[in-house]
Every structure is written in structure tokens, then in C-alpha cells.
C-alpha positions as CSV (number, residue, x, y, z in Angstrom):
1,M,292.7,157.1,179.7
2,A,290.0,158.3,181.5
3,G,291.1,161.8,180.1
4,E,290.3,160.7,176.6
5,F,287.3,159.6,176.9
6,R,286.3,162.7,179.2
7,P,284.6,164.8,177.0
8,L,282.6,161.8,175.2
9,I,281.8,160.6,179.0
10,F,280.6,164.3,179.6
11,N,278.3,164.3,176.8
12,I,276.6,160.9,177.4
13,S,275.9,162.2,180.9
14,K,274.2,165.6,179.5
15,R,272.3,163.6,177.3
16,T,271.2,160.6,179.5
17,F,268.3,161.0,181.8
18,I,267.4,158.2,184.2
19,D,265.1,158.7,186.8
20,G,266.4,158.7,190.0
21,Y,270.4,159.2,188.9
22,K,272.2,162.3,188.9
23,I,274.8,162.9,186.3
24,Q,277.8,162.6,188.2
25,D,276.1,158.7,188.8
26,I,276.0,158.4,185.2
27,Q,279.5,159.6,184.6
28,N,280.5,157.4,187.5
29,Q,279.0,154.3,186.0
30,C,280.4,155.5,182.5
31,Y,284.0,155.2,184.1
32,E,283.1,151.7,185.9
33,T,282.2,150.1,182.2
34,L,285.1,151.9,180.5
35,F,287.5,150.8,183.2
36,K,285.9,147.1,183.6
37,C,286.0,147.0,179.1
38,V,289.4,147.7,179.4
39,S,290.3,145.1,182.0
40,L,287.8,142.4,181.3
41,Y,285.9,142.4,177.8
42,N,286.7,141.4,174.6
43,L,290.1,143.0,173.9
44,T,292.9,140.9,172.4
45,E,295.9,141.0,174.2
46,E,297.8,143.3,171.9
47,E,294.9,145.9,172.1
48,K,294.8,145.3,176.2
49,Q,298.9,145.9,175.9
50,L,298.4,149.1,173.5
51,I,296.0,150.3,176.8
52,D,298.6,149.8,179.5
53,F,301.6,151.1,177.5
54,I,299.7,154.4,176.5
55,F,297.3,155.1,179.2
56,Y,298.4,153.4,182.4
57,K,302.4,154.1,182.0
58,N,301.7,157.2,180.2
59,N,303.9,156.4,177.3
60,T,303.5,158.3,173.8
61,V,302.2,156.1,170.6
62,Q,305.3,157.3,169.0
63,T,307.1,155.2,171.6
64,Y,304.7,152.4,171.3
65,A,305.4,152.5,167.8
66,Y,309.3,152.3,168.6
67,Y,308.8,149.5,171.1
68,K,306.5,147.2,168.4
69,N,308.5,148.3,165.4
70,L,305.6,150.0,163.6
71,C,304.8,153.0,162.1
72,Y,303.6,155.7,163.5
73,S,300.4,155.8,161.6
74,T,300.0,152.3,162.4
75,A,300.1,152.6,165.8
76,N,298.0,155.4,166.1
77,L,295.2,153.4,163.8
78,K,295.4,150.5,166.6
79,K,294.9,152.9,168.9
80,K,291.9,154.6,167.0
81,V,290.5,150.8,166.5
82,T,290.9,149.9,170.3
83,L,289.2,152.8,171.6
84,K,286.7,152.8,169.0
85,K,286.1,149.2,170.2
86,I,285.8,150.3,173.8
87,L,283.2,152.9,172.7
88,N,281.0,150.7,171.0
89,Y,280.6,148.1,173.9
90,M,280.4,151.2,176.2
91,N,277.0,152.4,174.1
92,L,276.1,148.9,173.6
93,H,275.9,148.5,177.6
94,Y,274.4,151.7,178.1
95,N,271.5,151.5,175.9
96,Q,271.1,148.1,177.6
97,I,270.5,150.0,181.0
98,E,268.5,152.5,179.5
99,Y,266.2,149.9,177.6
100,N,265.8,147.7,180.9
101,N,265.1,151.2,182.9
102,N,262.4,152.1,180.3
103,I,260.9,148.7,180.6
104,F,260.3,149.1,184.7
């Protein structure tokens, strides 16, 4: 799963400046937030199963669709919606961090 977010995380870390933090620190925080989000935050049981099946168990969307008796396009849409949900949470989380860092 981290591989799918690598370009996004790289771009976030390049555009983000927080005094005292290196790019690698910001990338690490992005990955930490990503994995917390997947495991703990606001995902339905079905979304968690999808993430586990595709990213942690290294299956394809096509295989997921087969096991869930879905057409491929529906399974792919579910994957995109789930990843977008995670991305939105990450953006919200980092906007709060940036806001808090600007206050102090």
C-alpha cells in the first residue's frame, strides 16, 4: 500500500516546510498517519478488508472482485473511494499539524 502513496507522500514532503523537520521526517509522519488511518480511523469493515486483501496480502483488484462477486469496475471504484478517504484524512491531519506549528 505504501507504494501507491509514495508519489503523493513525496510531493507532500517536498511542498511542506516545518522548521526543524527534514523531508525524511515529514515522509515518515505521512506513512505513520497512513497506516494509523488504515488500521484505526473511519474505515468500514468492508474498506478494511479491501485494503488488507489488496495491499497487505498483495492480491489484485481483479482477484478481490472475483472473491466478492463484483464486476472489476465496481471493485476498482471501491478501491479508489477508499484510497481517497484515506487521502482526505491525511490532508486534514497535516493541515492541523501545519496550523498548530504556525501558531507557536
